[in-house]
C-alpha positions, 0 to 999 in steps of 0.5 A: 283201344279206349284209353284212360285219358286220350288227348287226341280228340281234344287237340282235334277240337281246338286245333286252329286255336292251338296251331295259331298260338304255336305259330305266333310263338315261332314267328316271335323268335322268343322262346323263354320267359317272354310275353306268353309266359307273362300273359298265362301267369296273369290269366291263370292267377285271375282264373284261380283267384290268386294275386301271383303266378310263376311259371316253372318247368314242371309240377315237381319243381313247382312244389320244390320251389314253393317249399324253398320259398317258405323256408324249408331247408335241408334236414327239415320235415314236410308232412304229406300223404303216402297215397299219391304220385311219388313226385310230390315226395321227390319235391321234398327230397329234392331240396334235402328235406324229409317227407313225413307221410300220413295215412288217408281218409279210406273213403276218398283217398285224400290225406287224413287231417287227424293223422297229420297232427300225429306226425308233427315234430320240432323239425316240421316246416311245412304241411303239403296236402294233395288234392287227389283225383280232382277232389279237394282235401279237407282243408279247414282242419288242415289249415287250423293245424297249420295255424295252431302250430305256425306251420305253412300249408303248401297245396299240391294241386297237380290233379285238381285244376279248378276244383273247389273246397267250400267255394274256394279254389284249391291253390288259394288256401295255403300260403303257396301252392303248386300246379302241374301241367303234365299232358294228361292233367285237366289243364295239360301242356304238350310237354312238361310245365308247372306253376306256383301260385300265391297271394304273397308278393315276397314269396312270388318274387323269391320263386321268380328268382329261384326258377331262373338261376337265383337271378334278380336282374340279369346276371345278378345271382343272389340265390342258389337257384335252379333252371326251371322255366315254363317255356313260351310254346307251352305257355301259349298252348296253356293260355288257349286251353285255359279258356276251355277248362271250365267247360271241360271240367263241367263235362268231366263232372257229367261223365262222373255222375253218369258213371255213378249211375251206371255202376251203382249197386254192382256187387263187389265194386267200390266207388270213392266218396265225394265229400260234400265240401268238395266240388271235384273236377274228376281228374280221374274216375277211380273205382275199387276192386277186391285186391285178389280180383284186380288183375283179372278185372283189368285183363277182362276190360282189356279184352273188351278194348278198354284200357285201365290204369292204377293210380297208385299201385305202391304207396310212397313209404313202400317205394324202394327209393324211400326204403331209408324211411324204414316204414314197412307194410302195415305202417299205413293200413288205409293207404295200403288197402286202397293201393291194392284195390284202385283202378282208373277207368276211362274219363276225359271230356271227349268220352262219348256216351256210347263209349262210357256205356261200353265201359260200364257194360264190361264192368258189370259183365265181369262182376256178373261172372262170379269169382272174377270170371267173365261170363263167356 
């Protein structure tokens, strides 16, 4: 079965480097907040153009701690998108704040800056745009809104390692930002991991304390912190993979361009728009299929040995966990329509030309059959 994201060929390609890094950590006998974490923090900050980076346990914690660092407290509101993984909203809820959801640009899936403006209230303490599917959100109007209302921008960069907006890396435009290193990300660990980046030394020090039980110095707990620390093994692995990230992202772009050509003009199939201001790193390759055909479409590809996924089938506001927000169907029409149509096709740097052509042929075959039926 051809997977949406297959991490095995990547490991095979860099196995000697990874194995050496893991062995180095095992030989050191030090596994938490040591030299490997410090080195990776420095290297990622330099790569991304940030002054400071702080490794944490996962991407959700990265966002939660970033929000706490800028002063978001229980009862405050944070504006974010409804079309994304629910973990972003959970980061807001984790610290006792309330996610206030905005609709999306119907062509890209990213948060709509105009809708952000309408959601601001006296309780708004942060705006958290998500750079979805590897494409940067439209940051200039978002930054302008934040500046005008004196609201800090906290970027969710979980799906966009290395992406750029008008030449600027994601994670460098807000006051503080969070990354995830979930294994399938463009830069993924072999387990969980996350990182907070910022150019503000005081914010970085606050996150450093919060991630480690609120300590400033050993056993001196000055804040009500948490236990969320990037471990030495994951940091060593990520340090190896960081050296390959640009090449992998370049390959993802080439594959996406090839998909554009192979799938252009297929009747009934929609392709997401990549805005000119964004240099996408194509964390996912997402197409749109009419809602009434999506199940049959995915079943057809599965019959041809091709796995697909839906990112994401249910917007945040329709999740049972957020029923308390009181937002029913129709509250966010663009997000709801996109959620009913999106399908992610296989895309990872090691995907071969033949495999990609196999995917495209299966897609074309489905739509050529008419009414969502295969031709055979």
